[in-house]
N, C-alpha and C positions, 0 to 999 in steps of 0.2 A: 722424763721419768719413765714413760712406757713408750714402746714403739707401737704405734697404731697404724694398721694397714687393712685394706680389704682382705677378707678371707678368700682363699682359693680352694679348688676341689680337694687338694691334698690336705687341707685343714679339717675336712669333714668329720673325721673320727674325734678330733679334739673339740670341735664345736659341740658335737653331740655330748661328749663327756662333760664339758663345762656347763651346758644347759641343764643336764640332769643333776650335776653336783650342786649348782646354785639353786635349783628348784627344790631341794630338800627342805628349804625354809618353809615351804608351803605345807609340808606334811604336818597334819594336826591343826593347821590354821584354816584350811579350806575344807569344804564339805567332802566327806569320804567318797561320794560318787564322782567327784572331780579329780581326786588323787588316784594315780596309778603308778606303778613302778615297772619300768622307768616312766618318769613324768612325760617325756617326749620320746617317742620311738624314732628309730632311724628313718622309717618310712614317712612319719609326720614331718621330720626335719627336711627331708627331700621335697615333700609337697610344699612346704613353706618357701623353700628356695625356688622351686618351680613357679610359685605364685608371685615371685618378684621380690621376696625379702632378700636384701643385700646385707650380708653379715660383715661386720668389721670386728677385728680383734685387737686387744691390748696384749702385747707380748712383753715378757721380761727379756729385754734385748731381742734377739731373734729366736729365743729358746722356747720357754713355756708360754702357752696361751693362758692368760690370767682371767680374761673376761671377754664376753662377746655382746654385741648389740646389733639388732637388725634395723634397717631402714627400708620402708616399703612406701613407694609413691603410689597413691590411688587418686587419680583425677586431681581434685583441688586441695588435697591434703597429703601430708607425709605422716606415716605411723612409725613410732618407735616400737619395735617388736622384739620379743625374746631377749631381754636384757638380763644377763646373768654374769656373776663373778664367782670364781672358785671360792668355796667356803673358807678355805685357809687363807685367802688373799683379800677378803672383804675388809672394808674400812681403811684402805690405803689410797683411795682416790681413783681406782680403776673405772668404776661406773661414771664418776664425774668426768674423767678424761674422755671416755667413749661418748658420753652424751654431748659434750661440747664439740667434739669432732664431728659427730653426725649432724648437729645443728648447723654447722658451717657448710654442709653439703646441699642445703635446700633453702629456698626463699618461701616455700609453701608453709602454711600454718601446720604445726605439729600437734598430733594427738597421741596420747598414750593410754592404753587400757591396762588395768590390773585388777586384782581381786580386792574387794572391800576389806577383807580380813588381813590384807598385806599392809598393815599400818606403817611398817618400816619403809616399804616402797613408796607409799603415798607421801610420807615425810621427806624421803629422798628427792622426789620430783618437785614437791612444793618448795623445798629449800633451794631449788635451782630455777625458780620463777614460774613453774607450772601451777595452774589453778584447777580445782575440781569443776566439772561441768555437771550441773544437777538436773533433776527431774526428767521430764519427757525428752529433753534434748539429749541427755545421757543415753537413754534407751534408744532413741532414734539413731544416734551415732553408732552404738554397738551393733545394731541390726544392719546399718548401712555399710560399715567399713570392716566389720569382723564377722567371721562365720563361727558362731558359737551357739550352743543350745540355749533355749529360753531360761533354763535354770542358772546358766552362767551369766546371762544378762542381769538377772536379779541379784547376783552375787558380785557384780563387777562395778568398777568406777571408770570414768574417763577424765583425763586431765588434758588441758590445752595450754599452749604457750601464748605469749602476748600477741603474736600474729593472729592466732585464732580469735582472741577476744577483741581485737581491733579491726577485724575484717568487716567489710560492708556486706551484710546479708543480701542475697539476691540471686 
């Protein structure tokens, strides 16, 4: 249905556009001090890529970039980062296809962080088998794997896949 492939340097402007278009859903849902326009600057996107976020894109054939999702391997886990679909193309399976594709790229437990207020995103991930991680563990994971201000730790959730919940701690 969609052509999914790793994004390349030539896709940078479109990745940036998709991230900011998809992120408009957060306007009014998250605290004003976390919202800015654009939601992600080009410099922030470059920094994320430099930090090891590998972006994959879902394309309408080889033409329009419909959605993006990043995979970042950090030691013993993989993070799904910056998952966005163009507003006009939401609800047609772009996010589901990207998530399934990225899940096939790693045997590591997968964690996903998002805003508590993003109920639609939480429902999306829960509908694909991810479960919320609560309490002190949520806070510990946010501080360990993400670089976010304390106010964002308070306003965020973490979800894990079955591999996360079935791992042997230690």
